C-alpha positions in Angstrom: 80.1 175.0 31.0 80.5 173.0 28.3 77.7 170.6 27.0 80.5 167.8 27.2 81.5 167.9 30.8 77.8 168.9 31.6 76.5 165.6 33.6 73.3 164.1 31.2 70.5 164.7 34.5 71.7 168.2 34.5 71.2 168.5 31.2 74.3 168.1 29.4 76.7 165.1 27.1 78.4 163.6 29.4 76.9 160.0 30.6 79.3 159.2 33.4 76.9 158.6 36.2 76.2 160.8 39.0 77.2 159.6 43.2 74.4 159.3 45.0 73.6 159.8 48.6 73.4 157.5 51.4 71.2 158.5 53.9 71.6 157.8 57.4 68.5 156.1 58.5 69.7 157.1 62.4 67.2 160.2 61.9 63.9 158.5 62.1 62.2 159.3 63.9 61.0 156.7 66.2 61.2 157.8 70.3 57.5 158.6 69.5 58.1 162.9 69.4 57.1 165.4 67.6 59.9 167.6 65.4 59.7 171.3 64.2 61.4 173.2 62.3 62.1 176.3 63.6 63.7 179.1 61.1 67.0 181.4 61.5 65.7 185.0 62.8 62.3 183.5 64.3 60.5 181.4 66.7 57.9 178.8 67.1 55.6 178.6 70.3 52.5 176.5 70.6 50.3 175.7 73.7 49.1 172.3 75.8 45.5 172.5 77.7 44.9 171.2 81.3 41.6 171.2 81.0 40.8 169.7 84.3 39.4 171.7 87.3 41.9 169.4 89.6 44.7 170.2 87.6 47.4 167.7 86.8 50.4 167.1 85.9 52.8 168.4 82.7 55.8 166.0 81.9 58.6 167.4 79.0 61.2 166.6 76.3 63.3 169.0 73.9 66.4 167.4 72.2 68.1 168.8 69.3 70.5 167.2 67.7 73.0 170.2 67.3 73.2 173.5 67.7 71.1 175.1 71.0 68.0 177.3 70.7 66.3 180.0 73.8 63.6 177.8 75.6 60.6 179.6 77.6 58.0 177.6 79.0 55.2 179.9 81.4 51.9 178.7 82.8 49.2 180.7 82.0 45.9 180.3 84.6 42.4 179.5 83.5 41.0 181.1 85.8 42.4 184.3 86.0 44.9 184.8 82.7 48.3 185.3 85.1 51.3 184.1 83.8 53.7 181.7 85.8 57.3 181.5 84.3 58.6 178.7 84.4 62.3 177.7 82.2 62.9 181.4 81.6 64.4 182.3 78.0 67.3 179.7 78.3 69.6 178.8 75.6 70.1 174.3 75.9 70.1 171.5 73.5 68.8 169.0 75.9 65.6 169.8 78.7 63.8 167.9 80.4 60.6 168.7 83.3 57.7 168.6 84.6 54.9 171.3 86.5 52.2 170.5 88.8 49.0 172.1 87.8 46.6 173.7 90.4 43.4 174.6 87.8 42.6 174.8 84.1 44.0 176.9 81.9 47.5 175.7 79.3 51.5 175.3 79.2 53.1 177.8 76.6 56.2 177.0 75.2 58.1 178.8 72.9 61.6 178.1 70.6 63.2 181.1 69.7 65.5 180.5 67.4 66.1 185.1 66.3 70.1 184.6 67.5 70.6 183.1 64.4 71.0 185.0 61.6 71.7 181.8 59.4 71.0 178.2 60.7 67.6 176.4 61.3 67.2 174.6 63.9 64.8 170.6 64.4 63.7 170.7 68.1 62.5 166.9 68.7 60.3 168.0 71.0 57.5 165.4 73.4 54.9 167.4 75.7 51.9 164.8 78.4 49.5 166.1 80.7 48.6 163.2 83.0 45.1 164.6 85.0 45.4 165.2 88.8 42.4 162.7 88.8 44.8 159.5 87.3 44.7 157.7 84.0 47.6 156.9 82.1 50.8 156.9 83.4 52.7 159.4 82.7 55.9 157.7 82.5 54.7 155.0 79.6 54.2 157.8 77.4 56.6 159.1 74.6 57.8 161.8 76.6 57.8 160.1 79.9 59.8 157.0 78.1 62.7 159.6 76.7 62.8 161.1 80.0 66.5 160.3 82.4 66.2 158.2 85.0 66.7 161.2 87.3 63.8 162.8 85.5 61.6 159.2 85.7 63.2 158.5 89.4 62.4 162.9 89.7 58.3 162.1 88.5 57.3 159.1 89.8 53.9 159.1 91.5 53.9 157.9 95.3 
């Protein structure tokens, strides 16, 4: 390309100003959820622990801005190491739910984007653990506040 045509910002002689992209302020993460980028052809897992021997309640919320991702949620019992499938490899763009743990263990959440050849996905998610012995109200946490009214009614303590 002739240096007279190439903009000065890119090493040329042309003094025309290049357009500047406007940033969309709607993409701010002000909903209290964590954001995890899951690259194409990969997966990301994390654990949320229950250290209370009496167990407790997990509440989760996951959403994507676009497209979908495969989600698997398992409970790994801390006493005997057995695994219980809670959500079994489901392609989704948004999901919320809860699980009652009866003992110590881990909630293992896996975001699987291995089927996507080119697109990475930004997953917005929150997981909250509420011990059986009391403490902070689950629905006052970021994941709880973002849950739908139906989930709030379902997850409300008696």
